[in-house]
SELOMI-359158 format. One record per residue (C-alpha): residue in one letter; z, y, x. Coordinates in steps of 0.1 Angstrom, whole numbers, padded with zeros to 4 digits, always signed. Layout:
BEGIN
AZYX ...
//
This chain:
BEGIN
M-0171+0308+0748 I-0189+0289+0721 N-0226+0295+0713 E-0244+0286+0681 I-0281+0289+0673 S-0295+0297+0639 F-0329+0305+0625 Q-0341+0329+0598 Y-0365+0302+0586 P-0358+0265+0578 T-0349+0245+0609 W-0375+0218+0602 Y-0402+0244+0610 I-0395+0236+0646 I-0415+0203+0641 F-0446+0223+0633 C-0441+0244+0665 L-0438+0212+0686 V-0469+0197+0669 L-0488+0229+0675 G-0479+0228+0712 L-0489+0191+0714 I-0523+0196+0697 Y-0530+0226+0719 A-0522+0207+0751 F-0541+0175+0740 S-0572+0193+0730 L-0573+0213+0762 Y-0566+0186+0788 F-0576+0153+0772 R-0605+0163+0749 D-0622+0189+0772 S-0647+0173+0796 K-0640+0199+0823 F-0608+0180+0833 T-0622+0144+0831 E-0627+0144+0869 S-0592+0157+0876 P-0565+0133+0886 K-0547+0119+0856 W-0513+0130+0869 S-0525+0167+0871 R-0537+0167+0835 W-0504+0153+0824 I-0484+0180+0843 M-0507+0209+0830 G-0506+0194+0795 V-0468+0194+0795 L-0466+0229+0809 R-0490+0242+0781 F-0471+0222+0755 L-0437+0237+0765 A-0451+0273+0767 V-0469+0272+0734 S-0440+0254+0716 A-0415+0280+0730 I-0437+0310+0719 S-0441+0294+0684 I-0403+0288+0681 L-0397+0325+0690 L-0418+0334+0659 L-0391+0317+0638 S-0367+0346+0649 P-0339+0324+0663 L-0304+0339+0666 V-0276+0331+0690 K-0240+0335+0678 S-0214+0337+0706 I-0178+0332+0698 T-0152+0343+0723 E-0115+0333+0722 D-0088+0355+0735 V-0052+0342+0739 K-0027+0370+0733 Q+0008+0363+0746 P+0037+0374+0725 I+0051+0409+0732 V+0089+0414+0737 V+0100+0450+0735 M+0132+0460+0753 A+0145+0493+0740 E+0173+0505+0763 D+0198+0532+0754 A+0201+0557+0783 S+0225+0582+0768 Q+0257+0594+0784 S+0280+0575+0761 I+0268+0542+0776 V+0283+0549+0811 A+0312+0573+0802 N+0342+0564+0822 L+0323+0537+0842 T+0322+0534+0880 E+0289+0534+0899 E+0292+0496+0904 E+0296+0490+0867 V+0265+0512+0860 A+0245+0493+0886 A+0255+0460+0870 K+0242+0472+0836 K+0208+0480+0851 S+0207+0447+0869 E+0216+0428+0838 L+0186+0443+0819 N+0163+0439+0848 Q+0171+0402+0850 I+0164+0397+0813 A+0131+0414+0816 E+0121+0394+0847 K+0129+0361+0831 L+0110+0369+0799 S+0080+0382+0817 E+0073+0347+0830 K+0061+0337+0796 Y+0058+0369+0775 E+0044+0404+0779 V+0075+0426+0782 K+0074+0463+0772 R+0104+0484+0782 L+0114+0516+0764 V+0141+0542+0771 I+0160+0555+0741 G+0174+0591+0741 D+0165+0621+0721 K+0130+0607+0721 V+0114+0574+0732 N+0098+0571+0766 N+0080+0542+0782 G+0095+0525+0813 A+0128+0511+0824 I+0161+0530+0827 D+0164+0552+0857 S+0196+0570+0849 F+0220+0574+0819 G+0216+0611+0814 Y+0203+0616+0778 K+0226+0639+0758 V+0213+0627+0724 T+0207+0593+0709 N+0182+0587+0681 L+0182+0550+0672 S+0161+0552+0640 E+0133+0569+0659 S+0132+0541+0684 L+0128+0515+0657 E+0100+0536+0641 F+0083+0540+0675 I+0083+0502+0680 Y+0070+0496+0645 D+0042+0522+0648 N+0031+0511+0683 Y+0036+0473+0682 G+0040+0463+0645 D+0003+0453+0643 Q+0004+0433+0675 N+0018+0399+0683 L+0054+0412+0685 G+0076+0382+0693 A+0110+0398+0695 I+0129+0431+0700 I+0158+0435+0724 M+0179+0467+0719 S+0205+0476+0745 T+0229+0502+0729 D+0265+0510+0719 G+0254+0518+0684 I+0264+0554+0687 Y+0237+0577+0673 N+0240+0615+0669 E+0205+0625+0659 G+0182+0611+0632 K+0191+0589+0603 N+0212+0557+0602 P+0190+0531+0618 L+0198+0507+0590 Y+0177+0529+0567 A+0148+0535+0591 K+0114+0532+0574 V+0103+0501+0592 N+0093+0466+0580 L+0098+0445+0612 S+0090+0408+0609 S+0102+0401+0644 P+0138+0392+0652 L+0160+0419+0667 Y+0184+0409+0695 V+0211+0433+0707 V+0229+0437+0740 A+0260+0454+0727 Q+0272+0481+0752 G+0304+0501+0752 D+0340+0495+0741 T+0350+0492+0704 T+0387+0499+0712 I+0400+0531+0695 K+0417+0551+0723 K+0439+0581+0722 D+0418+0612+0717 V+0417+0645+0700 S+0382+0660+0694 I+0362+0687+0677 K+0339+0666+0655 N+0317+0693+0639 V+0314+0731+0639 F+0296+0749+0611 N+0286+0785+0615 N+0257+0809+0608 K+0234+0816+0637 I+0231+0853+0628 A+0256+0879+0617 Y+0252+0916+0612 L+0273+0943+0630 G+0303+0953+0610 D+0303+0921+0589 K+0327+0892+0590 F+0315+0857+0595 S+0331+0823+0591 I+0334+0794+0616 Q+0343+0760+0600 I+0358+0735+0625 D+0364+0698+0619 V+0392+0684+0640 A+0399+0647+0644 A+0425+0627+0663 K+0429+0590+0670 N+0462+0573+0679 C+0480+0606+0683 N+0505+0605+0655 G+0534+0628+0661 R+0516+0649+0687 S+0503+0684+0684 T+0474+0704+0697 N+0464+0740+0697 L+0430+0751+0683 S+0417+0783+0699 V+0385+0804+0696 S+0376+0826+0725 R+0346+0849+0732 S+0330+0851+0767 E+0321+0886+0779 N+0307+0892+0813 G+0324+0862+0828 N+0357+0871+0811 T+0373+0852+0782 K+0390+0869+0753 R+0410+0848+0729 I+0403+0857+0692 S+0422+0831+0673 S+0449+0805+0679 D+0462+0778+0655 N+0487+0751+0662 I+0479+0717+0646 K+0505+0690+0640 I+0490+0655+0639 N+0508+0634+0613 K+0489+0601+0612 E+0469+0578+0635 D+0435+0585+0620 Y+0438+0623+0615 F+0412+0647+0602 T+0414+0683+0591 T+0391+0713+0587 K+0400+0748+0598 E+0382+0780+0589 I+0383+0810+0612 I+0371+0844+0601 I+0357+0866+0629 D+0346+0902+0630 A+0310+0908+0641 D+0319+0938+0663 K+0296+0933+0694 V+0258+0935+0692 G+0239+0907+0710 L+0241+0870+0715 N+0278+0862+0716 K+0292+0830+0731 Y+0323+0815+0715 R+0343+0786+0729 I+0363+0765+0704 A+0389+0744+0723 L+0417+0720+0717 T+0446+0715+0741 T+0448+0679+0754 V+0475+0654+0746 E+0491+0631+0771 G+0471+0599+0777 E+0439+0612+0762 V+0409+0591+0772 T+0384+0620+0776 K+0386+0658+0776 A+0349+0664+0772 N+0351+0665+0734 N+0380+0689+0733 Y+0358+0720+0734 K+0325+0732+0720 D+0305+0763+0728 I+0286+0781+0700 F+0263+0811+0701 I+0261+0837+0673 E+0236+0866+0674 V+0250+0898+0661 L+0223+0922+0650 D+0225+0959+0644 A+0198+0959+0619 R+0212+0988+0599 Q+0190+1018+0598 K+0204+1053+0592 I+0190+1070+0562 L+0195+1107+0556 L+0194+1123+0521 L+0188+1159+0529 A+0189+1180+0497 H+0185+1216+0486 G+0218+1213+0467 S+0240+1189+0447 H+0220+1167+0423 P+0228+1134+0404 D+0197+1119+0421 L+0215+1119+0454 T+0243+1097+0441 A+0219+1074+0424 M+0196+1070+0454 K+0226+1065+0478 S+0240+1037+0455 V+0206+1020+0453 I+0198+1022+0491 S+0233+1013+0502 S+0231+0981+0481 N+0211+0968+0511 K+0235+0962+0539 N+0208+0970+0564 Y+0209+1006+0555 E+0236+1032+0562 V+0231+1064+0540 D+0244+1099+0546 I+0240+1130+0524 H+0237+1164+0540 Y+0226+1199+0530 P+0207+1224+0552 E+0238+1246+0557 D+0259+1218+0571 T+0270+1226+0607 D+0270+1189+0617 L+0235+1182+0605 N+0214+1164+0631 V+0181+1148+0618 N+0174+1132+0652 K+0199+1104+0647 Y+0183+1091+0616 D+0155+1065+0611 L+0143+1080+0578 V+0148+1113+0561 V+0146+1118+0523 L+0139+1155+0516 H+0151+1162+0480 N+0137+1195+0467 L+0130+1205+0503 P+0115+1226+0518 S+0125+1253+0493 D+0122+1291+0493 K+0159+1293+0504 Y+0157+1265+0529 P+0123+1262+0546 I+0139+1237+0571 A+0112+1245+0597 V+0135+1235+0626 E+0144+1202+0610 L+0108+1194+0603 S+0098+1203+0639 N+0125+1179+0652 M+0114+1152+0629 N+0078+1156+0641 K+0088+1154+0677 K+0107+1121+0671 R+0080+1110+0647 T+0106+1103+0620 P+0093+1089+0587 R+0101+1110+0557 L+0100+1109+0519 F+0095+1142+0500 V+0110+1143+0465 V+0094+1173+0448 G+0114+1190+0420 A+0123+1223+0405 Q+0137+1238+0437 S+0108+1228+0459 S+0085+1253+0475 L+0051+1240+0467 S+0035+1260+0496 G+0062+1247+0519 V+0056+1211+0507 N+0019+1215+0511 K+0023+1228+0546 A+0048+1200+0556 Q+0026+1171+0546 D-0010+1161+0538 N-0002+1133+0514 I-0004+1152+0481 R-0018+1187+0477 I-0001+1206+0448 T-0017+1236+0431 G+0008+1251+0406 N+0041+1267+0401 S+0075+1251+0404 A+0090+1275+0379 S+0069+1257+0352 L+0080+1221+0347 E+0067+1192+0326 D+0078+1156+0318 I+0060+1128+0337 Q+0060+1091+0333 A+0046+1065+0357 D+0015+1043+0357 V+0013+1016+0384 V-0020+1017+0404 K-0033+0981+0405 T-0052+0987+0438 F-0021+0995+0457 N-0017+0971+0487 S+0009+0985+0511 F+0035+0962+0497 T+0039+0938+0468 V+0054+0950+0435 D+0066+0930+0405 D+0038+0923+0379 Q+0061+0937+0352 L+0068+0969+0370 G+0042+0989+0351 A+0055+0977+0317 N+0090+0985+0326 L+0083+1020+0339 K+0064+1030+0308 R+0097+1026+0288 F+0118+1046+0314 P+0127+1083+0308 P+0102+1108+0323 L+0108+1125+0356 I+0106+1163+0358 A+0078+1177+0380 P+0062+1211+0386 F+0033+1218+0364 G-0001+1220+0383 Q-0029+1200+0398 Y-0024+1172+0422 T-0049+1157+0447 S-0046+1131+0475 P-0069+1125+0505 A-0090+1094+0508 G-0066+1077+0532 A-0036+1079+0509 N-0022+1048+0492 V-0010+1056+0457 L+0016+1034+0441 L+0022+1054+0409 N+0000+1079+0390 Q+0012+1105+0365 N+0012+1097+0328 I+0015+1131+0309 K+0023+1129+0272 K+0011+1093+0271 I-0022+1102+0287 G-0030+1085+0320 T-0043+1108+0348 D-0054+1103+0384 Y-0027+1127+0396 P-0005+1109+0421 L+0032+1105+0413 L+0043+1083+0443 S+0019+1082+0473 F+0020+1071+0510 L+0001+1083+0540 D+0002+1078+0577 Q+0000+1112+0592 S-0008+1109+0630 G+0014+1079+0633 I+0042+1093+0610 K+0047+1075+0577 T+0050+1100+0549 G+0058+1094+0512 V+0058+1119+0484 L+0075+1114+0450 V+0065+1141+0425 G+0095+1144+0402 E+0133+1145+0401 G+0154+1125+0377 I+0158+1091+0393 W+0194+1091+0381 K+0181+1087+0345 W+0159+1057+0356 R+0190+1040+0370 L+0211+1046+0339 F+0183+1034+0316 D+0177+1003+0337 F+0213+0993+0333 L+0214+1000+0296 E+0182+0979+0291 N+0188+0950+0315 E+0225+0953+0325 N+0214+0956+0361 Y+0195+0980+0384 D+0168+0956+0396 V+0138+0977+0386 V+0149+1009+0402 T+0163+0991+0432 S+0130+0973+0437 V+0110+1005+0436 I+0133+1026+0458 N+0142+1000+0484 K+0107+0988+0489 T+0096+1024+0494 I+0124+1029+0519 Q+0116+0997+0537 F+0079+1005+0539 L+0085+1040+0553 S+0113+1029+0577 T+0095+0999+0592 K+0083+1009+0626 E+0050+0997+0641 D+0051+0981+0675 K+0028+1002+0697 R+0037+0986+0730 K+0007+0974+0750 F+0027+0946+0767 R+0049+0923+0747 V+0068+0892+0758 S+0090+0870+0736 T+0107+0836+0736 S+0102+0813+0707 K+0140+0815+0700 N+0171+0832+0714 L+0191+0801+0716 Y+0179+0768+0731 K+0196+0734+0735 E+0196+0722+0771 N+0172+0694+0762 E+0146+0718+0748 Q+0116+0733+0765 I+0119+0771+0771 T+0086+0786+0759 F+0073+0822+0761 D+0044+0841+0745 A+0029+0873+0759 Q+0003+0897+0746 L-0015+0925+0765 Y-0035+0951+0747 N-0062+0975+0759 D-0065+1011+0748 N-0082+1000+0716 Y-0053+0976+0709 E-0074+0945+0714 M-0057+0915+0730 I-0068+0906+0765 N-0056+0883+0792 E-0075+0892+0823 P-0046+0902+0847 D-0019+0877+0858 V+0015+0880+0840 F+0046+0870+0859 V+0082+0865+0847 T+0115+0861+0866 L+0144+0844+0850 I+0180+0851+0863 N+0210+0830+0851 Q+0246+0841+0851 D+0250+0829+0887 K+0222+0852+0898 K+0198+0823+0905 E+0162+0832+0900 Y+0134+0811+0885 K+0098+0826+0889 F+0068+0816+0868 T+0032+0827+0861 F+0019+0827+0826 S-0010+0805+0815 R-0040+0820+0797 S-0047+0807+0762 S-0076+0822+0741 N-0068+0859+0744 Y-0031+0858+0750 Y-0006+0842+0774 T+0018+0812+0771 L+0044+0797+0794 S+0065+0765+0792 A+0094+0770+0817 G+0107+0735+0811 M+0143+0726+0805 L+0170+0748+0821 P+0208+0743+0827 A+0232+0757+0801 G+0240+0793+0804 R+0228+0828+0796 Y+0195+0841+0811 T+0178+0874+0814 Y+0141+0877+0821 T+0118+0904+0834 S+0080+0901+0828 K+0055+0922+0847 V+0018+0929+0846 N-0005+0954+0863 Y-0034+0967+0841 N-0057+0996+0849 G-0034+1007+0877 E-0004+1008+0854 A+0027+0986+0859 L+0040+0973+0826 E+0073+0956+0822 Q+0092+0938+0794 K+0128+0926+0795 G+0148+0902+0773 S+0174+0875+0773 F+0181+0841+0758 S+0208+0814+0761 V+0208+0777+0767 Q+0235+0758+0749 N+0252+0728+0763 I+0249+0696+0743 Q+0281+0676+0741 L+0272+0652+0713 E+0273+0620+0735 L+0309+0627+0745 Y+0323+0635+0711 D+0328+0599+0701 L+0330+0571+0727 T+0339+0542+0703 A+0311+0517+0702 R+0298+0508+0668 H+0292+0471+0671 D+0296+0466+0634 L+0264+0487+0629 L+0246+0465+0655 R+0256+0433+0637 S+0243+0448+0604 L+0209+0455+0622 T+0206+0419+0636 D+0215+0405+0601 K+0188+0427+0586 Y+0161+0416+0611 G+0172+0381+0618 G+0186+0383+0653 E+0218+0380+0672 V+0243+0402+0691 F+0252+0395+0728 L+0279+0414+0745 S+0270+0433+0777 G+0279+0412+0807 K+0276+0380+0787 S+0239+0380+0778 E+0228+0352+0802 S+0217+0331+0772 L+0197+0359+0755 A+0165+0353+0775 E+0168+0315+0770 R+0173+0320+0732 I+0140+0339+0730 L+0122+0315+0753 T+0132+0285+0732 N+0123+0302+0699 N+0094+0281+0685 K+0084+0309+0661 I+0074+0331+0690 K+0039+0317+0698 P+0007+0330+0714 I-0021+0341+0690 I-0057+0332+0695 Y-0081+0360+0686 Q-0118+0351+0680 S-0146+0376+0683 S-0183+0369+0675 D-0215+0385+0688 T-0249+0377+0673 K-0281+0384+0692 S-0318+0376+0687 V-0331+0351+0712 I-0361+0373+0719 N-0337+0397+0737 F-0329+0372+0764 K-0350+0383+0794 W-0345+0350+0812 L-0364+0332+0784 F-0394+0355+0788 G-0393+0348+0825 L-0392+0310+0819 I-0423+0311+0796 L-0441+0333+0821 F-0432+0309+0849 L-0446+0279+0829 L-0479+0297+0822 C-0482+0309+0859 L-0475+0274+0872 E-0502+0260+0848 W-0527+0286+0859 F-0520+0279+0896 L-0526+0241+0891 R-0558+0248+0872 R-0571+0270+0900 Y-0560+0244+0925 M-0580+0217+0907 G-0610+0240+0907 S-0610+0250+0870 Y-0605+0283+0852 
//
C-alpha cells in the first residue's frame, strides 16, 4: 500500500503553521514570568508539547488529504471446458474412461500451481465443475465459447483448454460463435476420426400435430459409411399398448461407400392421441454401433373436428352454400337434415344451424328441448318459412314483431362497437355491395346484453334493427341471422373477387364463435407441452377456482405420475401468486399418465392427463470425431491441438508461454486527515501531558 499526502492549499503554508506554533510556545514559556522559577528542562518539554499541538491543529486547518494506493496482483485464469457427452466414451471400457478423467485432472493440477484454473462441463448447457460422468445427450460447443467469453472475457484470461471430439448437435457451428477471444485456445482432441462401417438415420422431419382422418408425411434421411454392396431395410412401426404394428417397410440397396438418401413415408392419422412411431434400419454385418439405427418420434393426432348440423324446414340453396363454406375448414364436419328425417339426432352435434325453423309446420319442440338439455349452441336463420312466434319463444336474442308472410330486402351495416371477435376493416364496404337478404317485415329489438355484428340497412337507410346478433342465454351461445339468401352473397363474392373470402370470413367466424366452448371446470391442470425431451424439465400448472370463478391456492394440490412400467412418482404443487406450479425434474423416456387431486369445500376434485418423454439419440448418430473442426478453431484463436493420451506437454506449453502474465490492478482511496481518530487522540495526548506538567510544576 502506498500513501500520498496532499493539501487543498499551497504546501508552503505549513511554514506559517510551524511558526505559529513556535511563537505560541515561546511567548508562553520563555516570555511569561510565571515559569521563570521552573526548571529549564521542564519549560523546554512543555514548550515542545505546546508547539507540536498548536502546529498540528493549524496544519489540519489546511485540509490535508491522504491518498492510499492499493496494488492487487491477479494471476492469469485458465479455463478448462470439458465435453461430457456420450459420444466421448462410446465403445470405451471403464479403464479408458477413467484414464481420460485422470488426464484432465493432471493438466488442471499442474496448471493450478501457477494459474487460477476454472473447470467447466460442456453438454446441452455449460456447468461449473469437473467431469463426473459422460452422460450428456447433447453437445453445444458454440454456447460453451460464448459462456467463456461472457464470464471471463473481461478478466485476465490467459488460455482456454477445450477437451472435445468436435461433434456438436445443438447450436451453431463453433467457428461462427459470436465471441472475440484474445486468449489462445488449446484443444485436447478426443474420439476417433476413422470412418467405420455404419448405417444410420441422420434426420427425421415430421409435423408434431396431425388431424384425425388426414394423411401426414415423415421424411427420413438415411446415411451409410463403408457399406457399399450391402442392403438394409427401413421400417416404420407404431407402438400401441406395448405392442408394435409395422406400417411401412422399404428395402434400401447401398451402392457407394458414402451413401445418402431421403425417403418419404405417408401415414394415415387414424388414431387419436399421442402416437409413438419407431423408424428403424436393419443392421449390416460389422457395423460399429446399432444405437443410431433407430429413432422414435411422437405425433399427436387431434380430433379437432366439430360436428355441425344444418337443420332446415326444407330444401334451400342456402344450405349448399353454407355447407360449402363451413366444410372449407377441415375442423368442421357438416350434415344437412330435415325435421322429418328418421335418423335425426341433435344430441351428437356441437352446433345446430336452424334454417327457417321453428316453423308452423315444424315447431321442433323436442329438438329444442334436447338442445337445451345438452346446452348446444345454435344459430337461427330467420326467413319466409319461419314462425316468428316460435322464433321469439325459442330465443331472447332478437324479438321480432311482424309477419313472415310479408318480406322485404335487407342489406347489412357493420356495427363498429362489436367486440366478440375481430372482423376485417373492409367488411362493411364489401357487404354494402352484396345482394340483399330477404327477411320478414316488422320491428326488431335486442336486449341490452346482445352483441350485434350487423344492423339492417333498408332501402339504403341505416337502422338500429339487428341483422346478425349474438347472446349468451344461461350459458348457451345463441346467434340470430335475420334473412335468407346467403347463397346470393357467395355467388356475388366469387363474381367480384374470384374467391369466397368475404362470405367465408363472416360465416366461419360466426360458427367458430358459437361453437367455442367455455371451460367451466373449477380445477384445471396442464403440462407446458405434451412431448418433452429427456433432458427437459417436466413442468405443470394448476388453477383452482371458487364459486365466483376467482383463482385461489389455499388447499394443497397433489399429482401422481405413472409410467408405462406402472412406476409411480408423487409430487405436491408449489403455490405461486394465486395459482399452482410444479417442476417434476427430468424423467426417463416413455409415456406417462398423471392424476391430480385437490379437496376444496369438502369436494374432491380430480384432473387427469398424459404426456410423453422422448429419448434423445443425437450423441450416438455420428461417432466420427471432427478433428478438422478443432484445428480450424485453434487456428482462429491461436492455439494448438493435442491428441488425447498425448497431452503431457500441454500444461508445459501454457506454463512457458511468456504472453500469459499476471496483471497488477491499482485502486486508490482518498480521505481527509481529519477523519483519522488516532490523530485526534495524539493531539489530545500532547495537550493533556502539557497540562499535567504545568500542574506538577505548580502553575495553571
